[in-house]
ZAZASE-888224 format. One record per residue (C-alpha): residue number from 1; x, y, z; residue in three letters. Coordinates in pm, 1 decimal. Layout:
% residues N
ATOM    nr          u          v          w   rest
ATOM   NUM          X          Y          Z    ALA
...
//
This chain:
% residues 408
ATOM    nr          u          v          w   rest
ATOM     1    -1306.9    -3520.7    -4334.3    MET
ATOM     2     -935.1    -3570.4    -4342.6    GLU
ATOM     3     -865.2    -3213.3    -4228.8    THR
ATOM     4    -1144.4    -3240.9    -3957.0    ASN
ATOM     5     -987.6    -3570.2    -3836.2    LYS
ATOM     6     -692.0    -3365.9    -3784.8    SER
ATOM     7     -788.4    -3079.0    -3626.5    LYS
ATOM     8     -989.6    -3297.1    -3397.2    ILE
ATOM     9     -696.1    -3451.5    -3286.7    ASP
ATOM    10     -483.1    -3160.1    -3210.9    GLN
ATOM    11     -806.7    -3032.1    -2983.0    LEU
ATOM    12     -787.5    -3360.3    -2828.5    LEU
ATOM    13     -445.9    -3323.2    -2724.6    GLN
ATOM    14     -509.3    -2964.2    -2632.5    LYS
ATOM    15     -776.6    -3059.5    -2398.2    TYR
ATOM    16     -561.6    -3343.3    -2244.7    LYS
ATOM    17     -330.5    -3054.1    -2188.6    GLU
ATOM    18     -599.2    -2833.6    -2012.9    GLY
ATOM    19     -545.1    -2574.9    -2290.5    ASN
ATOM    20     -849.9    -2578.7    -2498.9    CYS
ATOM    21    -1068.6    -2268.6    -2523.6    SER
ATOM    22    -1411.6    -2241.9    -2495.3    LEU
ATOM    23    -1459.7    -2194.0    -2846.8    GLU
ATOM    24    -1235.5    -2477.3    -2926.4    GLU
ATOM    25    -1450.1    -2693.0    -2709.4    ILE
ATOM    26    -1775.2    -2554.1    -2858.6    GLU
ATOM    27    -1602.1    -2647.3    -3202.4    TRP
ATOM    28    -1532.0    -2989.0    -3081.6    LEU
ATOM    29    -1888.4    -3051.5    -2955.4    GLN
ATOM    30    -2028.7    -2972.6    -3273.9    HIS
ATOM    31    -1721.8    -3130.7    -3503.4    ALA
ATOM    32    -1819.8    -3482.2    -3260.0    LEU
ATOM    33    -2181.0    -3500.8    -3327.9    SER
ATOM    34    -2107.6    -3484.7    -3753.1    ALA
ATOM    35    -1890.3    -3737.2    -3743.7    THR
ATOM    36    -1915.9    -4085.2    -3856.1    ASP
ATOM    37    -1989.6    -4346.2    -3600.8    ILE
ATOM    38    -1685.1    -4559.3    -3656.6    GLY
ATOM    39    -1433.7    -4233.4    -3601.9    ASP
ATOM    40    -1642.7    -4115.5    -3290.1    GLN
ATOM    41    -1583.4    -4434.2    -3095.2    ASP
ATOM    42    -1223.2    -4341.7    -3107.6    ALA
ATOM    43    -1249.8    -3946.0    -3017.1    ILE
ATOM    44    -1497.2    -4060.4    -2755.4    ASP
ATOM    45    -1258.1    -4295.9    -2602.3    GLN
ATOM    46    -1009.6    -4019.5    -2590.4    ALA
ATOM    47    -1218.9    -3757.3    -2441.3    ILE
ATOM    48    -1315.4    -3971.3    -2152.4    VAL
ATOM    49     -934.1    -4075.8    -2098.8    THR
ATOM    50     -856.1    -3665.8    -2093.9    SER
ATOM    51    -1086.0    -3580.2    -1905.6    LEU
ATOM    52    -1000.5    -3813.4    -1635.6    LEU
ATOM    53     -665.7    -3674.7    -1612.4    GLN
ATOM    54     -636.9    -3446.4    -1274.7    PRO
ATOM    55     -450.0    -3164.1    -1479.1    SER
ATOM    56     -747.1    -3099.3    -1696.5    ALA
ATOM    57    -1016.4    -3136.5    -1448.2    ALA
ATOM    58     -851.9    -2886.0    -1195.3    GLY
ATOM    59     -822.6    -2622.6    -1450.0    LYS
ATOM    60    -1177.2    -2660.4    -1573.7    MET
ATOM    61    -1366.6    -2331.9    -1534.3    SER
ATOM    62    -1763.2    -2365.5    -1451.3    GLU
ATOM    63    -1836.9    -2236.3    -1796.6    SER
ATOM    64    -1594.9    -2524.0    -1965.4    ARG
ATOM    65    -1741.5    -2778.4    -1710.2    GLN
ATOM    66    -2134.3    -2701.8    -1807.7    LYS
ATOM    67    -2000.2    -2746.6    -2194.0    ILE
ATOM    68    -1812.5    -3079.3    -2130.9    VAL
ATOM    69    -2146.0    -3166.2    -1908.3    LEU
ATOM    70    -2375.6    -3116.8    -2204.7    GLY
ATOM    71    -2123.6    -3331.2    -2449.1    ASN
ATOM    72    -2102.0    -3593.0    -2220.3    ILE
ATOM    73    -2491.1    -3617.6    -2113.9    LYS
ATOM    74    -2548.2    -3651.0    -2550.3    LYS
ATOM    75    -2259.7    -3947.8    -2611.3    GLN
ATOM    76    -2404.6    -4132.9    -2289.9    ILE
ATOM    77    -2733.3    -4087.5    -2447.5    GLN
ATOM    78    -2595.3    -4144.7    -2782.3    GLN
ATOM    79    -2433.0    -4503.1    -2641.0    GLY
ATOM    80    -2737.2    -4630.8    -2448.4    THR
ATOM    81    -2938.2    -4618.3    -2788.8    GLN
ATOM    82    -2662.1    -4806.7    -2971.0    GLU
ATOM    83    -2449.6    -5017.9    -2718.0    ARG
ATOM    84    -2649.1    -5318.5    -2838.3    ASP
ATOM    85    -2489.6    -5306.6    -3138.8    LYS
ATOM    86    -2157.4    -5524.9    -3215.2    PRO
ATOM    87    -1960.5    -5218.6    -3291.6    LYS
ATOM    88    -2018.1    -5019.0    -2981.0    PHE
ATOM    89    -1904.0    -5361.9    -2749.8    SER
ATOM    90    -1585.0    -5219.4    -2678.0    ILE
ATOM    91    -1636.4    -4913.6    -2633.2    GLY
ATOM    92    -1872.5    -4959.3    -2302.9    TRP
ATOM    93    -1621.4    -4923.0    -2051.4    PRO
ATOM    94    -1540.2    -4606.0    -2149.5    TYR
ATOM    95    -1939.1    -4502.2    -2141.0    TRP
ATOM    96    -1931.3    -4622.3    -1778.0    ALA
ATOM    97    -1662.4    -4396.0    -1722.8    ALA
ATOM    98    -1816.5    -4086.0    -1866.4    ALA
ATOM    99    -2108.0    -4189.0    -1618.5    ALA
ATOM   100    -1894.3    -4159.4    -1342.3    CYS
ATOM   101    -1727.2    -3855.7    -1461.5    LEU
ATOM   102    -2103.4    -3687.0    -1505.2    LEU
ATOM   103    -2160.5    -3754.3    -1141.0    LEU
ATOM   104    -1810.7    -3610.8    -1018.4    PHE
ATOM   105    -1868.4    -3299.4    -1239.7    ILE
ATOM   106    -2230.3    -3252.6    -1113.5    PHE
ATOM   107    -2061.7    -3256.1     -748.0    THR
ATOM   108    -1787.6    -2988.3     -866.0    MET
ATOM   109    -2010.8    -2741.7    -1017.7    LEU
ATOM   110    -2223.4    -2803.1     -690.5    PHE
ATOM   111    -1949.5    -2712.4     -480.7    TRP
ATOM   112    -1870.6    -2392.7     -667.5    GLN
ATOM   113    -2217.8    -2281.2     -614.7    GLN
ATOM   114    -2235.8    -2341.4     -272.6    GLN
ATOM   115    -1912.8    -2211.2     -162.0    THR
ATOM   116    -1851.3    -1890.5     -410.4    SER
ATOM   117    -2018.6    -1635.5     -637.3    PRO
ATOM   118    -1724.8    -1625.5     -836.2    VAL
ATOM   119    -1526.3    -1884.3    -1031.7    GLN
ATOM   120    -1298.4    -2061.1     -806.6    ALA
ATOM   121     -953.5    -2162.5     -865.2    ASP
ATOM   122     -739.1    -2453.6     -765.4    ILE
ATOM   123     -576.9    -2256.7     -447.4    ASN
ATOM   124     -918.7    -2237.1     -311.3    LEU
ATOM   125     -986.3    -2627.0     -379.0    VAL
ATOM   126     -624.1    -2697.8     -191.4    ARG
ATOM   127     -735.2    -2465.6      101.9    MET
ATOM   128    -1055.1    -2668.1      132.7    GLN
ATOM   129     -860.2    -2991.1      122.5    ASP
ATOM   130     -616.9    -2870.9      392.0    THR
ATOM   131     -877.7    -2721.5      634.4    THR
ATOM   132    -1201.6    -2876.5      579.4    GLY
ATOM   133    -1294.7    -2505.4      480.8    ASP
ATOM   134    -1416.8    -2461.7      837.4    VAL
ATOM   135    -1298.0    -2151.8     1019.0    VAL
ATOM   136    -1556.7    -2079.0     1279.1    ASN
ATOM   137    -1626.7    -1736.9     1418.0    PRO
ATOM   138    -1551.9    -1606.8     1773.6    GLY
ATOM   139    -1787.8    -1610.6     2028.6    GLY
ATOM   140    -1796.7    -1555.4     2421.9    ASN
ATOM   141    -1462.8    -1603.7     2566.0    SER
ATOM   142    -1255.2    -1471.3     2806.3    ALA
ATOM   143    -1042.9    -1489.2     3122.9    THR
ATOM   144    -1067.3    -1339.3     3471.0    LEU
ATOM   145     -698.2    -1271.0     3654.2    ARG
ATOM   146     -737.7    -1186.8     4005.5    LEU
ATOM   147     -566.4     -975.0     4251.7    ALA
ATOM   148     -409.0    -1271.4     4399.4    ASN
ATOM   149     -292.0    -1418.4     4057.1    GLY
ATOM   150     -555.2    -1673.1     4037.5    THR
ATOM   151     -652.6    -1695.1     3669.1    LEU
ATOM   152    -1019.5    -1802.6     3570.4    LEU
ATOM   153    -1165.4    -1924.7     3257.7    GLU
ATOM   154    -1479.7    -1769.7     3218.0    LEU
ATOM   155    -1779.6    -1953.5     3111.5    ASP
ATOM   156    -1864.4    -1924.5     2757.5    LYS
ATOM   157    -2251.2    -1990.1     2794.4    GLN
ATOM   158    -2226.6    -1669.3     2913.9    ALA
ATOM   159    -2158.1    -1312.7     2731.1    SER
ATOM   160    -2060.9    -1147.6     3071.6    GLY
ATOM   161    -1995.2    -1082.2     3431.4    ILE
ATOM   162    -2133.8     -838.4     3722.4    VAL
ATOM   163    -1874.5     -679.8     3972.4    MET
ATOM   164    -1984.9     -617.3     4312.4    GLY
ATOM   165    -1928.7     -740.9     4651.9    GLU
ATOM   166    -1904.4    -1070.9     4459.5    SER
ATOM   167    -1816.0    -1145.3     4124.3    ILE
ATOM   168    -2110.6    -1321.8     3932.6    THR
ATOM   169    -2234.1    -1372.5     3599.5    TYR
ATOM   170    -2549.9    -1192.0     3458.9    GLU
ATOM   171    -2793.2    -1461.1     3548.2    ASN
ATOM   172    -2629.9    -1409.0     3922.0    GLY
ATOM   173    -2453.6    -1741.3     3932.8    LYS
ATOM   174    -2119.4    -1670.9     4152.1    SER
ATOM   175    -1794.3    -1727.8     4040.1    ILE
ATOM   176    -1476.7    -1672.2     4201.2    ALA
ATOM   177    -1596.5    -1583.6     4577.7    ALA
ATOM   178    -1346.5    -1857.7     4767.1    ALA
ATOM   179    -1054.5    -1730.2     4551.4    ALA
ATOM   180    -1092.4    -1352.6     4687.1    LEU
ATOM   181     -856.2    -1189.3     4954.8    ASP
ATOM   182    -1084.2    -1107.0     5194.7    LYS
ATOM   183     -841.8     -907.1     5402.7    GLN
ATOM   184     -736.5     -694.9     5130.5    ALA
ATOM   185    -1115.4     -654.6     5072.0    MET
ATOM   186    -1153.8     -536.6     5411.8    ALA
ATOM   187     -887.6     -319.5     5439.3    ALA
ATOM   188     -916.3     -123.5     5062.1    ASP
ATOM   189    -1102.7     -318.3     4744.1    PRO
ATOM   190    -1017.0      -10.3     4554.2    SER
ATOM   191     -614.0     -112.7     4573.8    LYS
ATOM   192     -707.2     -484.3     4402.5    LEU
ATOM   193     -699.7     -465.2     4022.3    ILE
ATOM   194     -854.3     -748.2     3862.0    LEU
ATOM   195     -781.9     -817.0     3457.8    GLU
ATOM   196    -1059.5     -913.1     3208.9    LEU
ATOM   197     -912.2    -1012.5     2893.5    ALA
ATOM   198    -1051.2    -1162.6     2552.3    THR
ATOM   199     -849.3    -1437.5     2336.0    PRO
ATOM   200     -839.4    -1343.1     1948.6    LEU
ATOM   201    -1143.9    -1456.4     1829.1    GLY
ATOM   202    -1326.6    -1401.8     2182.9    GLY
ATOM   203    -1548.0    -1116.9     2283.1    ILE
ATOM   204    -1689.4    -1060.8     2655.1    TYR
ATOM   205    -1898.5     -808.4     2880.0    GLN
ATOM   206    -1843.1     -675.3     3214.9    ILE
ATOM   207    -2064.9     -438.6     3426.3    THR
ATOM   208    -1821.2     -278.6     3685.7    LEU
ATOM   209    -1876.2     -175.5     4028.8    PRO
ATOM   210    -2051.0      153.4     3991.7    ASP
ATOM   211    -2284.9      -32.5     3701.7    GLY
ATOM   212    -2043.2      118.5     3385.0    THR
ATOM   213    -2126.0     -151.7     3102.9    LYS
ATOM   214    -1786.4     -219.0     2889.5    VAL
ATOM   215    -1761.8     -447.4     2565.6    TRP
ATOM   216    -1446.4     -602.0     2520.5    LEU
ATOM   217    -1369.4     -706.6     2154.3    ASN
ATOM   218    -1108.4     -972.6     2052.6    ALA
ATOM   219     -739.0     -986.9     2188.2    GLY
ATOM   220     -821.8     -746.5     2429.3    SER
ATOM   221     -745.8     -688.7     2826.4    SER
ATOM   222     -947.2     -431.4     3087.1    LEU
ATOM   223     -795.8     -377.3     3408.2    LYS
ATOM   224    -1002.5     -219.2     3693.6    TYR
ATOM   225     -991.9     -220.5     4068.5    PRO
ATOM   226    -1275.0     -451.6     4248.9    MET
ATOM   227    -1414.0      -94.0     4384.9    SER
ATOM   228    -1369.2      245.5     4297.2    PHE
ATOM   229    -1189.6      515.7     4490.6    ALA
ATOM   230    -1402.2      768.2     4655.9    LYS
ATOM   231    -1249.3     1075.9     4416.8    ASN
ATOM   232    -1261.8      878.3     4045.1    GLU
ATOM   233    -1313.9      565.5     3834.5    ARG
ATOM   234     -981.4      459.2     3657.6    ARG
ATOM   235     -954.9      154.5     3444.4    VAL
ATOM   236     -688.6       76.1     3174.0    ARG
ATOM   237     -747.9      -44.1     2839.3    LEU
ATOM   238     -529.4     -255.1     2591.8    GLU
ATOM   239     -740.5     -329.0     2275.3    GLY
ATOM   240    -1062.0     -261.8     2163.6    GLU
ATOM   241    -1368.5     -173.8     2373.3    ALA
ATOM   242    -1721.8      -12.4     2388.1    PHE
ATOM   243    -1793.5      206.1     2721.1    PHE
ATOM   244    -2135.6      316.7     2861.4    GLU
ATOM   245    -2042.4      477.8     3162.4    VAL
ATOM   246    -2275.4      581.2     3435.8    THR
ATOM   247    -2267.4      939.3     3534.2    LYS
ATOM   248    -2147.6     1051.7     3874.9    ASP
ATOM   249    -2067.6     1383.0     3849.4    SER
ATOM   250    -1850.7     1333.6     4158.5    ALA
ATOM   251    -1629.8     1075.9     4021.5    ARG
ATOM   252    -1499.0     1128.5     3659.1    PRO
ATOM   253    -1435.4      812.8     3480.7    PHE
ATOM   254    -1095.6      770.3     3311.1    LYS
ATOM   255     -985.6      517.7     3035.4    VAL
ATOM   256     -585.0      476.6     3000.4    LEU
ATOM   257     -489.5      339.6     2686.1    SER
ATOM   258     -112.0      383.8     2540.0    LYS
ATOM   259      -44.2      722.9     2713.1    GLY
ATOM   260     -393.4      861.8     2644.6    GLN
ATOM   261     -642.2      971.9     2889.0    GLU
ATOM   262     -996.0     1005.7     2846.0    ILE
ATOM   263    -1225.7     1147.0     3094.0    GLU
ATOM   264    -1575.4     1152.4     3088.7    VAL
ATOM   265    -1915.7     1180.8     3342.9    LEU
ATOM   266    -2117.4      998.6     3138.3    GLY
ATOM   267    -2111.5      905.9     2789.5    THR
ATOM   268    -2117.1      627.0     2537.5    ALA
ATOM   269    -1785.3      589.6     2329.9    PHE
ATOM   270    -1574.5      347.6     2161.7    ASN
ATOM   271    -1183.3      321.4     2201.8    VAL
ATOM   272     -967.9      106.2     1953.3    ASN
ATOM   273     -584.0       98.1     2090.9    ALA
ATOM   274     -487.1     -205.4     2019.1    TYR
ATOM   275      -85.8     -260.3     2051.4    PRO
ATOM   276       20.2     -308.1     1700.7    ASP
ATOM   277     -213.5      -17.0     1546.7    ASN
ATOM   278      -25.4      317.8     1474.6    THR
ATOM   279     -266.5      523.3     1608.0    ALA
ATOM   280     -548.8      515.9     1897.3    ILE
ATOM   281     -882.4      612.2     1759.3    LYS
ATOM   282    -1145.8      718.1     1995.0    THR
ATOM   283    -1504.0      779.5     1806.6    THR
ATOM   284    -1796.6      909.9     2073.2    LEU
ATOM   285    -2168.3      817.1     2030.9    VAL
ATOM   286    -2311.8     1043.5     2310.9    LYS
ATOM   287    -2214.8     1271.1     2582.3    GLY
ATOM   288    -1861.7     1462.1     2588.3    LYS
ATOM   289    -1485.2     1362.6     2696.7    VAL
ATOM   290    -1190.3     1528.2     2748.4    LYS
ATOM   291     -919.5     1363.3     2605.0    LEU
ATOM   292     -510.2     1424.6     2638.0    SER
ATOM   293     -178.0     1262.9     2602.7    ASN
ATOM   294      -20.5     1161.7     2926.4    ASN
ATOM   295      314.3     1325.6     2959.1    ASN
ATOM   296      272.7     1550.9     2671.5    ARG
ATOM   297      240.3     1922.7     2632.4    TYR
ATOM   298       -7.0     1905.5     2427.8    SER
ATOM   299     -374.9     2054.0     2505.0    GLU
ATOM   300     -657.0     1848.7     2568.0    ALA
ATOM   301     -957.4     1843.6     2342.9    ILE
ATOM   302    -1321.7     1770.0     2352.4    TYR
ATOM   303    -1515.9     1528.6     2134.5    LEU
ATOM   304    -1877.7     1566.1     2090.6    LEU
ATOM   305    -2133.3     1313.7     1924.6    PRO
ATOM   306    -2011.5     1186.5     1572.5    GLY
ATOM   307    -1723.2     1293.1     1653.7    GLN
ATOM   308    -1390.8     1076.8     1588.6    GLN
ATOM   309    -1016.4     1143.7     1729.2    SER
ATOM   310     -703.7     1013.2     1594.1    THR
ATOM   311     -436.3     1012.7     1831.2    ASN
ATOM   312      -89.5      917.8     1655.3    THR
ATOM   313      211.4      819.6     1789.4    ASN
ATOM   314      401.2     1143.8     1799.2    ASN
ATOM   315      108.5     1290.3     2009.3    GLY
ATOM   316      -82.5     1475.2     1749.0    LYS
ATOM   317     -475.0     1446.3     1807.7    ILE
ATOM   318     -664.5     1493.8     1530.0    GLN
ATOM   319    -1048.6     1558.5     1512.8    LEU
ATOM   320    -1313.4     1419.3     1231.9    ALA
ATOM   321    -1685.1     1377.4     1183.6    ASN
ATOM   322    -1769.8     1044.1     1122.6    VAL
ATOM   323    -2104.5      768.7     1092.1    ASP
ATOM   324    -2055.9      627.5     1428.1    THR
ATOM   325    -2174.4      295.4     1316.8    ALA
ATOM   326    -1901.4      132.5     1104.2    PRO
ATOM   327    -1679.8      168.8     1451.7    PHE
ATOM   328    -1933.6       21.0     1711.3    THR
ATOM   329    -2114.4     -239.5     1481.5    ALA
ATOM   330    -1863.5     -516.4     1654.1    TRP
ATOM   331    -2037.1     -517.0     1949.0    LYS
ATOM   332    -2380.2     -570.8     1754.0    GLU
ATOM   333    -2236.9     -848.9     1608.3    GLY
ATOM   334    -2109.0     -730.0     1230.2    LEU
ATOM   335    -1821.1     -637.0     1053.0    PHE
ATOM   336    -1929.8     -286.9      915.4    TYR
ATOM   337    -1753.7     -172.0      604.0    PHE
ATOM   338    -1780.0      198.6      478.6    ASP
ATOM   339    -1524.4      243.2      252.4    GLU
ATOM   340    -1287.4       56.6      497.4    THR
ATOM   341     -939.8       24.9      331.1    PRO
ATOM   342     -825.6     -364.7      280.5    LEU
ATOM   343     -554.7     -367.7      550.4    SER
ATOM   344     -798.3     -244.7      831.1    ASP
ATOM   345    -1096.7     -503.0      694.1    ALA
ATOM   346     -849.2     -794.3      736.1    LEU
ATOM   347     -723.4     -682.0     1051.9    GLN
ATOM   348    -1098.4     -687.9     1189.1    GLN
ATOM   349    -1127.1    -1010.4     1028.0    ILE
ATOM   350     -764.5    -1163.1     1127.1    GLY
ATOM   351     -878.4    -1088.0     1511.1    ARG
ATOM   352    -1200.4    -1206.7     1518.9    TRP
ATOM   353    -1128.5    -1535.3     1291.3    TYR
ATOM   354     -819.6    -1604.2     1518.9    ASN
ATOM   355     -602.3    -1594.9     1146.4    VAL
ATOM   356     -266.2    -1428.7     1086.9    GLU
ATOM   357     -280.8    -1256.1      780.3    VAL
ATOM   358       -2.7    -1224.0      511.1    LYS
ATOM   359        5.5    -1042.1      191.9    TYR
ATOM   360      122.8    -1263.5     -130.6    LYS
ATOM   361      242.2    -1019.3     -416.9    GLY
ATOM   362      140.8     -618.3     -486.9    GLU
ATOM   363     -232.0     -644.8     -321.1    VAL
ATOM   364     -431.9     -346.1     -481.8    PRO
ATOM   365     -534.9      -53.9     -256.0    GLN
ATOM   366     -888.7     -140.7     -244.1    THR
ATOM   367    -1177.8      -57.2       13.3    HIS
ATOM   368    -1478.8     -250.6      103.5    PHE
ATOM   369    -1861.6     -139.9      158.0    TYR
ATOM   370    -2107.9     -338.2      305.5    GLY
ATOM   371    -2245.8     -553.0      645.1    ARG
ATOM   372    -2174.4     -908.9      680.2    ILE
ATOM   373    -2264.5    -1085.3     1042.5    LYS
ATOM   374    -1972.8    -1215.2     1222.2    ARG
ATOM   375    -2119.1    -1531.3     1298.1    SER
ATOM   376    -2081.4    -1628.4      929.4    LYS
ATOM   377    -1784.1    -1893.1      896.5    PRO
ATOM   378    -1478.8    -1737.5      778.5    LEU
ATOM   379    -1532.8    -1883.2      384.7    ARG
ATOM   380    -1863.2    -1706.5      369.5    GLU
ATOM   381    -1697.5    -1349.7      436.1    VAL
ATOM   382    -1392.3    -1439.0      219.1    LEU
ATOM   383    -1633.5    -1492.0      -41.4    ASP
ATOM   384    -1774.9    -1118.1      -27.8    VAL
ATOM   385    -1436.4     -966.5      -39.8    LEU
ATOM   386    -1288.0    -1152.7     -352.3    GLU
ATOM   387    -1536.0     -935.0     -518.7    GLU
ATOM   388    -1294.3     -662.8     -467.8    GLY
ATOM   389    -1064.4     -864.6     -705.0    GLY
ATOM   390     -852.2    -1056.0     -431.2    LEU
ATOM   391     -811.8    -1407.6     -376.1    ARG
ATOM   392     -736.3    -1598.2      -42.6    PHE
ATOM   393     -551.1    -1911.9       48.6    GLU
ATOM   394     -560.6    -2077.2      395.6    LEU
ATOM   395     -323.6    -2302.9      544.7    SER
ATOM   396     -223.0    -2418.4      874.6    LYS
ATOM   397      104.0    -2360.8     1043.9    SER
ATOM   398      236.9    -2504.1     1431.7    ASP
ATOM   399     -173.1    -2507.3     1475.4    GLU
ATOM   400     -180.5    -2162.8     1375.1    LYS
ATOM   401     -437.5    -2070.5     1087.9    ASN
ATOM   402     -285.3    -1857.7      790.3    ILE
ATOM   403     -466.3    -1635.6      552.7    LEU
ATOM   404     -255.4    -1544.8      272.6    TYR
ATOM   405     -406.5    -1274.1       47.7    VAL
ATOM   406     -293.9    -1234.1     -333.9    ARG
ATOM   407     -446.0    -1005.6     -619.3    PRO
ATOM   408     -608.4    -1209.7     -933.2    LEU
//
């Protein structure tokens, strides 16, 4: 008996420090039920005291919590049956504490089941305490800069605008009519350059004067004329956009971005030309496009449906056959990962949720697979990515959300 008592005392001390293994807690549970009533009172008091220590609770895994939960249930039942006996009168406050702790552990278990399919750790708890665990997804958001410099904040309840003799939302509601330069419009509207821009976490659509539809992804901008010239249609892109070009054999449609020029008559394609990317990726869905580098002596190439060009800063253009879906899924409201490198996946997430991504330690060169709705809160997306052997911590600095990435 003395040997068991000594071992129980040692384990209780380890538990108070948060260092008990699963096997040791199981042994402690069995030893507790086999101990005589007098000693059990002392053990119960020590166990409740140690459980109420923040260090122990903070390090407790889900499996350990379940075992302790069962143990506390058992002790509360025994205490209820025996509390009328004189020798238990002193121990009653500890049963009240145990009951409160039982409710606390139930809450923790419920929280873990709702927020992550994998075991939560103390860093994720801190993340939630700091930010409220609410980083909402992006949505319709854009500004329109007119030729005279007037900057208009566009309606977030609308998904896009339509260019014509005036500028309207898709529902026909007029915008900015009074701000347009009537005199310049009468002279040559093709020289009036406007700019549609989306912030990080924003997306917007525009129908250009020729009927071409353009979807702008987060953190992007499109410069275009109020009316296209008679011999060509020319726009300038920074960021990412999907184009559905109206066919016009007399006026080629040209997209300029980071020294690259795309020329088409009528087609559908995606261009990813963010300033911080080392290459421009052009993905052709249908039709045919001619692609060349401005001010370089490389030959132009032609893309066919299902092909993607990678245009690096040194002017080299590489072609590959690809599944176009992962590169255009953003337009349909999806993250589509198909052997997507970690850096690329987090770049997409950072732009959509407007968070700055930073790495802690040596992050594994992992790849991701699967489709996730972009309408989900950030935490749900991170839960999926954590299956790849990562952990995420979110903090706020100067009103900017920062997402730290670290390996397990």
